[in-house]
N, CA, C and O of each residue as an XYZ file, in Angstrom:
504
protein
N      -1.935      6.221     25.036
C      -2.836      6.277     24.329
C      -4.223      6.609     24.732
O      -4.696      6.506     25.864
N      -4.819      7.027     23.640
C      -5.881      8.216     24.116
C      -6.869      7.198     25.019
O      -6.880      5.968     25.073
N      -7.836      8.371     25.825
C      -9.349      7.723     26.873
C     -10.303      7.597     26.077
O     -10.798      6.482     26.242
N     -11.031      8.406     24.970
C     -11.811      8.634     24.604
C     -12.593      6.689     23.702
O     -12.159      5.738     23.052
N     -13.266      6.940     24.016
C     -13.982      5.348     23.805
C     -13.847      5.107     22.420
O     -12.983      4.292     22.095
N     -14.584      5.695     21.453
C     -14.109      6.118     20.241
C     -12.817      7.588     19.270
O     -13.043      8.701     18.795
N     -11.945      6.997     19.361
C     -11.177      7.825     18.837
C     -11.256      8.527     17.169
O     -10.835      7.882     16.209
N     -11.855      9.921     17.017
C     -11.821     10.677     15.729
C     -10.459     10.376     15.213
O      -9.351     10.428     15.748
N     -10.921      9.994     13.826
C      -9.759     10.437     13.267
C     -10.237     11.767     12.140
O     -11.244     12.009     11.476
N      -8.608     12.581     12.408
C      -9.063     14.042     11.447
C      -8.586     13.210     10.163
O      -8.865     13.841      9.144
N      -8.170     12.405      9.986
C      -7.982     12.383      8.225
C      -8.424     11.660      7.412
O      -8.037     10.972      6.468
N      -9.744     12.040      8.166
C     -11.025     11.379      7.376
C     -11.549     12.441      6.127
O     -11.720     12.327      4.914
N     -11.699     13.512      7.111
C     -12.335     14.995      6.650
C     -10.958     15.330      5.414
O     -11.344     15.528      4.262
N      -9.363     15.385      5.686
C      -8.753     15.437      4.805
C      -8.556     14.780      3.861
O      -8.482     15.442      2.826
N      -8.372     13.198      3.698
C      -8.997     12.381      2.716
C      -9.988     12.913      1.799
O      -9.631     13.039      0.627
N     -11.146     13.242      2.116
C     -12.071     14.370      1.764
C     -12.000     15.510      0.454
O     -12.531     15.844     -0.605
N     -10.704     15.867      1.602
C     -10.436     17.382      0.181
C      -9.375     16.403     -0.252
O      -9.983     16.120     -1.284
N      -8.564     15.836     -0.307
C      -7.354     15.621     -1.173
C      -7.630     13.965     -1.070
O      -7.445     13.377     -0.005
N      -8.144     13.194     -2.417
C      -8.491     12.368     -2.836
C      -6.419     11.457     -3.054
O      -5.357     11.640     -3.649
N      -7.093     10.507     -2.058
C      -5.482      9.156     -2.042
C      -4.835      9.323     -3.758
O      -5.536      9.504     -4.753
N      -3.648      9.228     -3.736
C      -3.360      9.165     -4.835
C      -3.133      7.615     -4.845
O      -2.503      7.298     -5.853
N      -3.433      6.593     -4.079
C      -3.286      4.980     -4.620
C      -4.925      4.688     -5.428
O      -5.107      3.820     -6.282
N      -5.857      5.522     -4.971
C      -7.235      5.323     -5.858
C      -7.146      4.916     -7.122
O      -7.734      3.978     -7.661
N      -6.023      6.022     -7.777
C      -6.421      5.585     -9.027
C      -5.530      4.831     -9.742
O      -5.697      4.458    -10.904
N      -4.224      4.522     -8.778
C      -3.790      3.473     -9.662
C      -3.702      2.334     -8.733
O      -4.488      1.510     -9.201
N      -3.255      1.923     -7.839
C      -3.377      0.515     -7.844
C      -4.701      0.059     -7.330
O      -4.557     -1.052     -6.820
N      -6.125      0.541     -7.253
C      -7.604      0.013     -6.725
C      -7.498     -0.793     -8.055
O      -7.389     -2.000     -8.275
N      -7.590      0.624     -9.105
C      -8.114      0.012    -10.311
C      -7.397     -1.075    -10.964
O      -8.099     -1.338    -11.940
N      -6.177     -2.016    -10.971
C      -5.471     -2.636    -11.610
C      -5.433     -3.592    -10.769
O      -5.396     -4.677    -11.350
N      -5.424     -3.706     -9.164
C      -5.762     -5.168     -8.160
C      -7.091     -5.683     -8.440
O      -7.266     -6.862     -8.747
N      -8.013     -4.858     -8.346
C      -9.649     -5.177     -8.225
C     -10.017     -6.521     -9.398
O     -10.801     -7.382     -8.999
N      -9.558     -6.627    -10.515
C     -10.202     -7.976    -11.101
C      -8.383     -9.156    -11.448
O      -8.015    -10.131    -12.104
N      -8.031     -8.489    -10.804
C      -6.508     -9.824    -10.633
C      -7.372    -10.306     -9.211
O      -7.559    -11.522     -9.174
N      -7.971     -9.462     -7.936
C      -7.769    -10.401     -7.493
C      -9.341    -10.933     -7.528
O      -9.557    -11.923     -6.829
N     -10.286    -10.468     -8.152
C     -12.127    -11.346     -8.240
C     -11.949    -12.467     -9.160
O     -12.833    -13.311     -9.309
N     -10.611    -12.510     -9.906
C     -10.560    -13.793    -10.828
C      -9.651    -14.828    -10.595
O      -9.394    -15.828    -11.265
N      -8.983    -14.216     -9.000
C      -7.993    -15.252     -8.902
C      -8.940    -16.276     -8.044
O      -9.781    -15.676     -7.375
N      -8.978    -18.059     -7.903
C      -9.639    -18.488     -7.404
C      -9.158    -18.791     -5.643
O      -8.140    -18.763     -4.952
N     -10.229    -19.003     -5.540
C     -10.087    -19.749     -3.873
C      -8.767    -20.785     -3.893
O      -8.520    -21.533     -4.839
N      -7.909    -20.678     -2.580
C      -7.230    -21.462     -2.224
C      -8.271    -22.673     -1.285
O      -9.108    -22.305     -0.460
N      -8.109    -23.522     -1.483
C      -8.269    -24.843     -0.198
C      -6.818    -24.840      0.255
O      -5.697    -24.495     -0.119
N      -7.834    -25.750      1.856
C      -6.276    -26.627      2.224
C      -5.945    -28.077      1.820
O      -6.659    -29.078      1.754
N      -4.618    -27.870      1.567
C      -3.697    -28.915      0.959
C      -4.357    -30.406      1.626
O      -4.892    -30.264      2.725
N      -4.354    -31.342      1.234
C      -4.328    -32.379      2.503
C      -3.160    -33.518      2.498
O      -3.214    -34.159      1.448
N      -2.387    -33.842      3.145
C      -1.508    -34.155      3.145
C      -1.381    -35.838      2.765
O      -1.923    -36.611      3.554
N      -0.744    -36.348      1.685
C      -1.134    -38.102      1.347
C      -0.592    -38.555      2.505
O      -1.635    -39.162      2.748
N       0.303    -38.896      3.736
C       0.794    -39.517      4.588
C      -0.371    -40.184      4.862
O      -0.663    -41.294      4.417
N      -1.275    -39.268      5.853
C      -2.666    -39.366      7.040
C      -3.035    -38.795      6.941
O      -3.249    -38.174      7.982
N      -3.758    -38.047      5.354
C      -4.994    -37.438      5.572
C      -5.772    -36.224      5.809
O      -6.823    -35.788      5.338
N      -4.462    -35.576      7.177
C      -4.756    -34.403      7.895
C      -4.347    -32.769      6.632
O      -3.553    -32.493      5.732
N      -5.313    -32.228      7.258
C      -4.775    -31.034      6.559
C      -3.514    -30.810      6.540
O      -2.822    -31.192      7.484
N      -2.962    -30.144      5.461
C      -1.667    -29.379      5.850
C      -1.859    -27.564      6.892
O      -2.877    -26.905      7.102
N      -0.911    -27.392      7.162
C      -1.030    -26.220      7.976
C      -0.592    -25.242      6.994
O      -0.112    -25.423      5.875
N      -0.858    -24.135      7.648
C      -0.432    -22.639      6.200
C       0.379    -22.258      6.966
O       0.358    -22.103      8.187
N       1.451    -22.035      5.872
C       2.524    -21.163      6.007
C       2.772    -19.576      6.523
O       2.627    -18.498      5.946
N       3.194    -19.924      7.819
C       3.295    -18.379      8.387
C       3.970    -17.376      7.543
O       4.909    -17.800      6.869
N       3.591    -15.801      7.431
C       4.897    -14.839      7.126
C       4.731    -14.001      8.194
O       3.652    -13.864      8.768
N       5.631    -13.495      8.459
C       6.209    -12.498      9.602
C       6.582    -11.230      8.395
O       7.259    -11.248      7.367
N       5.745    -10.118      9.116
C       5.607     -9.128      8.438
C       5.842     -7.792      9.430
O       5.987     -8.255     10.561
N       5.912     -6.746      9.465
C       5.879     -5.296      9.883
C       5.439     -4.385      8.847
O       5.656     -4.373      7.635
N       4.621     -3.456      9.774
C       4.242     -2.056      8.706
C       3.905     -1.297      9.766
O       3.798     -1.738     10.910
N       3.658      0.310      9.303
C       3.724      1.416      9.907
C       2.331      1.504     10.503
O       1.633      1.128      9.561
N       1.454      1.800     11.589
C      -0.134      2.607     11.329
C       0.497      3.577     12.384
O       1.607      3.417     12.891
N      -0.358      4.593     12.640
C      -1.196      5.529     12.803
C      -1.319      5.581     14.767
O      -2.412      5.016     14.712
N      -1.191      5.702     15.701
C      -1.435      5.487     16.845
C      -2.575      5.321     17.462
O      -2.921      4.459     18.270
N      -3.566      6.905     16.672
C      -5.051      6.291     16.701
C      -5.432      4.895     16.223
O      -6.190      4.202     16.900
N      -5.022      4.554     15.296
C      -5.397      2.926     14.590
C      -5.100      2.172     15.726
O      -5.791      1.379     16.365
N      -3.924      2.564     15.869
C      -2.737      0.705     16.687
C      -4.327      0.917     18.134
O      -5.011     -0.007     18.575
N      -4.444      2.507     18.522
C      -5.298      1.907     19.849
C      -6.299      1.156     19.972
O      -6.563      0.459     20.952
N      -7.246      1.318     18.430
C      -8.413      0.975     18.084
C      -8.223     -0.427     18.654
O      -8.859     -0.900     19.595
N      -6.967     -1.207     17.739
C      -6.660     -2.314     17.882
C      -6.954     -3.250     19.998
O      -7.492     -4.307     20.330
N      -6.311     -2.203     20.776
C      -6.301     -2.385     22.031
C      -7.943     -2.236     22.353
O      -8.647     -3.082     22.906
N      -8.252     -1.237     21.970
C      -9.788     -1.315     22.915
C     -10.862     -2.593     22.184
O     -11.718     -3.175     22.850
N     -10.608     -2.859     20.730
C     -10.967     -4.104     20.321
C     -10.183     -5.548     21.891
O     -10.799     -5.901     22.897
N      -9.373     -5.800     21.648
C      -9.426     -6.135     22.430
C      -9.817     -6.619     23.748
O      -9.949     -7.776     24.148
N     -10.009     -5.279     24.464
C     -10.723     -5.259     25.610
C     -12.001     -5.431     25.631
O     -12.619     -5.942     26.565
N     -12.548     -4.948     24.436
C     -13.914     -5.605     24.440
C     -14.271     -7.191     24.024
O     -15.319     -7.837     24.023
N     -13.052     -7.461     23.714
C     -13.411     -9.269     23.742
C     -12.847     -9.854     24.799
O     -12.600    -11.056     24.699
N     -12.525     -9.174     26.007
C     -11.755     -9.301     27.114
C     -12.987     -9.010     28.098
O     -12.744     -9.343     29.257
N     -14.238     -8.468     27.886
C     -15.622     -8.061     28.788
C     -16.274     -9.172     28.109
O     -16.987     -9.743     28.935
N     -16.357     -9.839     26.738
C     -17.305    -11.137     26.429
C     -16.569    -11.963     26.864
O     -17.329    -12.930     26.828
N     -15.234    -12.505     27.435
C     -15.038    -13.648     28.353
C     -13.778    -14.379     27.310
O     -13.083    -15.347     27.617
N     -13.735    -13.652     26.095
C     -12.379    -14.189     25.678
C     -11.562    -13.293     25.488
O     -11.691    -12.075     25.361
N     -10.507    -14.114     25.470
C      -9.207    -13.007     25.178
C      -8.431    -13.108     23.598
O      -8.764    -14.165     23.063
N      -7.697    -12.466     22.918
C      -7.730    -12.484     22.010
C      -6.217    -11.566     21.071
O      -6.355    -10.392     20.727
N      -5.699    -11.872     20.961
C      -4.321    -11.596     20.172
C      -4.190    -10.485     19.051
O      -4.870    -10.537     18.026
N      -3.174     -9.362     19.334
C      -3.437     -8.615     18.548
C      -3.715     -9.188     17.082
O      -4.764     -8.929     16.492
N      -2.585    -10.080     16.470
C      -2.840    -10.786     15.078
C      -3.721    -10.797     14.546
O      -4.013    -10.274     13.471
N      -4.836    -11.997     15.901
C      -6.031    -12.470     15.916
C      -7.048    -10.896     15.246
O      -7.558    -10.849     14.127
N      -7.086    -10.154     15.944
C      -8.266     -8.409     15.769
C      -8.083     -8.343     14.172
O      -9.055     -8.289     13.419
N      -6.398     -8.354     13.602
C      -5.700     -7.990     12.498
C      -6.731     -9.016     11.208
O      -7.462     -8.672     10.280
N      -6.472     -9.843     11.546
C      -6.740    -11.236     10.654
C      -8.642    -11.336     10.404
O      -9.372    -11.258      9.416
N      -8.886    -11.567     12.030
C     -10.426    -10.861     11.832
C     -10.709    -10.063     10.621
O     -11.207    -10.611      9.637
N     -10.395     -8.678     10.632
C     -10.624     -7.577     10.348
C     -10.759     -7.535      8.707
O     -11.507     -6.914      7.953
N      -9.632     -8.536      8.488
C      -9.481     -8.466      7.114
C     -10.182     -9.686      6.400
O     -10.381     -9.493      5.200
N     -10.455    -10.490      6.729
C     -11.740    -11.155      6.567
C     -12.458    -11.136      6.082
O     -12.740    -11.644      4.996
N     -13.355    -10.095      7.244
C     -14.247     -9.378      7.621
C     -14.654     -8.313      6.371
O     -15.717     -7.999      5.834
N     -12.944     -7.848      6.161
C     -13.361     -6.760      4.711
C     -13.182     -6.747      3.444
O     -13.175     -5.904      2.547
N     -12.981     -8.312      3.595
C     -12.637     -9.172      1.766
C     -14.020     -9.773      1.617
O     -14.198    -10.456      0.609
N     -15.101     -9.614      2.529
C     -16.624     -9.645      2.274
C     -17.736     -8.531      1.844
O     -18.941     -8.586      1.598
N     -16.528     -7.249      1.875
C     -17.148     -5.709      1.461
C     -17.481     -5.786     -0.124
O     -16.768     -6.467     -0.862
N     -18.267     -5.273     -0.473
C     -18.131     -4.200     -1.552
C     -17.216     -3.802     -2.124
O     -16.433     -3.225     -1.369
N     -16.714     -3.847     -3.821
C     -15.577     -2.935     -4.541
C     -15.763     -1.154     -3.747
O     -14.984     -0.393     -3.174
N     -17.122     -1.111     -4.096
C     -17.142      0.239     -3.407
C     -17.071      0.830     -1.668
O     -16.814      1.854     -1.034
N     -17.340     -0.087     -1.531
C     -17.044      0.240      0.121
C     -15.441      0.105      0.055
O     -14.814      0.944      0.702
N     -14.790     -0.763     -0.584
C     -13.483     -1.060      0.006
C     -12.844      0.409     -1.045
O     -11.665      0.667     -0.805
N     -13.419      1.185     -1.962
C     -12.698      1.973     -2.473
C     -12.811      3.188     -1.775
O     -12.057      4.113     -2.078
N     -13.819      3.345     -0.697
C     -14.703      4.370     -0.568
C     -13.514      4.520      1.165
O     -13.246      5.563      1.761
N     -13.138      3.338      1.460
C     -12.448      3.212      2.448
C     -11.212      3.832      2.540
O     -10.891      4.801      3.228
N     -10.437      3.047      1.637
C      -9.125      3.253      1.405
C      -8.829      4.992      0.747
O      -7.803      5.627      0.992
N      -9.764      5.407      0.058
C      -9.878      6.810     -0.190
C      -9.621      7.225      1.480
O      -8.694      8.035      1.489
N      -9.895      7.078      2.275
C     -10.446      7.652      3.211
C      -9.068      7.691      4.394
O      -8.757      8.424      5.333
N      -8.669      6.851      3.945
C      -7.026      6.827      4.639
C      -6.257      7.869      4.613
O      -6.233      8.658      3.668
N      -5.549      7.967      5.662
C      -4.807      8.910      6.186
C      -3.331      7.921      5.324
O      -3.401      6.693      5.370
N      -2.347      8.456      4.743
C      -1.158      8.567      3.985
C      -0.527      8.547      4.679
O      -0.568      9.557      5.382
N       0.592      7.426      5.107
C       1.416      7.942      5.791
C       2.616      7.498      5.425
O       2.637      6.729      4.464
N       3.897      7.859      6.083
C       5.435      7.232      5.452
C       5.904      6.164      5.712
O       6.267      5.862      6.849
N       5.967      5.555      4.912
C       6.741      4.158      5.239
C       8.006      3.920      5.548
O       8.877      4.689      5.142
N       8.318      2.815      6.319
C       9.876      2.955      6.972
C       9.680      3.050      8.147
O       8.571      3.201      8.659
N      11.147      2.945      8.953
C      11.509      3.318      9.737
C      11.585      5.375     10.480
O      12.264      6.222      9.899
N      11.071      5.572     11.263
C      11.565      6.460     12.096
C      12.630      7.299     12.411
O      13.326      6.483     13.015
N      13.177      8.203     12.436
C      14.690      8.790     12.395
C      14.936      8.254     13.966
O      14.023      7.960     14.738
N      16.336      8.194     14.263
C      16.365      7.430     15.604
C      17.117      9.211     16.294
O      18.051      9.915     15.912
N      16.307      9.305     17.204
C      16.470     10.416     17.937
C      17.929     10.693     18.627
O      18.501      9.833     19.297
N      18.445     11.968     18.387
C      19.830     12.421     19.132
C      20.042     12.916     20.538
O      19.584     13.969     20.981
N      20.893     11.920     21.290
C      20.291     12.508     22.327
C      21.763     13.170     22.716
O      21.870     13.904     23.699
């Protein structure tokens, strides 16, 4: 894990030179669908009137080590403020904040992301 307080991301300079393949395909297709979907409200149980719990989804994904270290940095900042958070809570808060941004902001930040290979890394032969 890097010791610098704010790790630099060299992919942002590379992304400026080489536009993302995703920007032209997925962003244009998904934006109208997302904007037109209504906001889901929590369903209420018929028996006791309590809100039903959201169904949990388990997922896994890859991310660069520099981005992963940012999560640890945010967790440490929360601890210095007097409360502990989990990695999933940091990611959920970021997604909620990101969803409130403008389409232009989302597009520019997606184009700046480094495209990484998906899947598991190959096993190391010993």
